[in-house]
Structure formats: C-alpha cells, structure tokens
C-alpha positions in Angstrom: 134.1 -178.3 46.0 134.6 -177.3 42.4 132.6 -174.5 40.9 131.5 -174.5 37.3 129.5 -172.0 35.3 127.1 -172.7 32.4 126.4 -169.9 30.1 125.8 -168.7 26.5 128.6 -166.5 25.2 127.9 -162.8 24.5 124.9 -162.8 26.8 124.0 -159.9 29.1 124.1 -162.2 32.2 127.6 -163.5 31.6 129.1 -160.1 30.7 127.5 -158.6 33.8 128.8 -161.5 36.0 132.3 -161.2 34.5 132.2 -157.5 35.1 131.4 -158.1 38.8 134.4 -160.5 39.1 136.9 -158.2 37.4 135.6 -154.7 38.3 135.0 -153.9 34.6 132.2 -151.5 33.7 131.5 -152.8 30.2 128.1 -151.6 29.0 125.8 -154.6 28.6 123.0 -152.8 26.7 124.5 -153.7 23.3 124.0 -157.4 23.9 120.7 -158.7 22.6 120.3 -162.0 24.3 119.8 -162.0 28.1 121.4 -165.4 28.3 121.6 -168.0 30.9 123.9 -168.3 33.9 123.8 -171.2 36.2 126.5 -172.0 38.9 127.1 -175.5 40.1 129.4 -177.0 42.7 131.1 -180.3 41.9 132.9 -182.7 44.2 135.9 -182.9 41.8 137.0 -182.4 38.2 135.7 -185.8 37.1 132.2 -185.0 38.3 132.4 -181.7 36.5 133.6 -183.4 33.3 130.8 -186.0 33.5 128.3 -183.2 33.8 129.7 -181.4 30.7 129.5 -184.7 28.8 125.9 -185.3 29.8 125.0 -181.7 28.9 126.6 -182.0 25.4 124.8 -185.3 24.9 121.5 -183.8 25.9 121.9 -180.9 23.5 123.1 -183.0 20.6 120.2 -185.5 21.1 117.4 -183.1 21.9 118.5 -179.7 20.6 117.9 -176.5 22.5 115.0 -174.0 22.2 117.3 -171.1 21.6 119.4 -172.8 18.8 118.3 -173.3 15.3 119.0 -176.5 13.5 120.6 -179.7 14.6 123.3 -179.5 17.2 126.4 -181.4 16.4 129.8 -181.7 18.2 131.2 -179.3 15.5 128.8 -176.6 16.6 129.7 -176.8 20.3 132.5 -175.0 22.1 133.7 -175.8 25.7 135.6 -173.2 27.6 137.3 -174.4 30.7 139.0 -172.6 33.6 142.2 -174.5 33.2 144.1 -176.8 30.7 143.9 -179.6 33.3 140.1 -179.5 33.5 139.8 -179.2 29.7 141.9 -182.3 29.3 139.7 -184.3 31.7 136.6 -183.0 29.9 138.0 -184.1 26.5 138.6 -187.6 27.9 135.0 -187.9 29.1 133.4 -186.3 26.0 135.4 -188.6 23.7 134.2 -191.7 25.6 131.1 -193.1 23.9 130.0 -195.3 26.9 
C-alpha cells in the first residue's frame, strides 16, 4: 500500500504532524490556519496519481471554500515524496481524458 497525505501548507496540523515524524518541537501557535490533514492508502503510484488528478480537477472546476477566486492550474502546487511519483502525477495531470 502507498500512503499519501493531503494538506494545506503552513497549517497547524501539517506542522504538528511533521514535528511528530521528525522529532522537531517547532511552535505551531504562530500559524493562523488550522488546516486539513487527511491520510490515504493507495494500491500503487498510478492510483495515487489518479487521485491527485481528480482532486485538482475538482478544485479547478468547483473551487474551494477556503480559497478566494477561481482556481487555475497556475495557482496549484503539488509536493510529492519522490521524483518518481511526481513524474507519474505529471503524466496523469497533463492527460485531459
């Protein structure tokens, strides 16, 4: 099983989770946004890439309650745990089928 995380950068939840993984003790009180952290298990990298593509499409088509204005591909960043996974994600995101 592959594990993937969905989060908003600079949020309290992701900093707190990263601290628990690394042993850091960074103070999270300075972060305004509580954020979102969801953990998913995927069968493989392709399933994970397809999920990322579907999420990007949902946000660009429907917007997001916490984001002002229209969401475009230019306003989205994807952080992957490896270059290999990022390459697969790029292949699927660039497919318009």
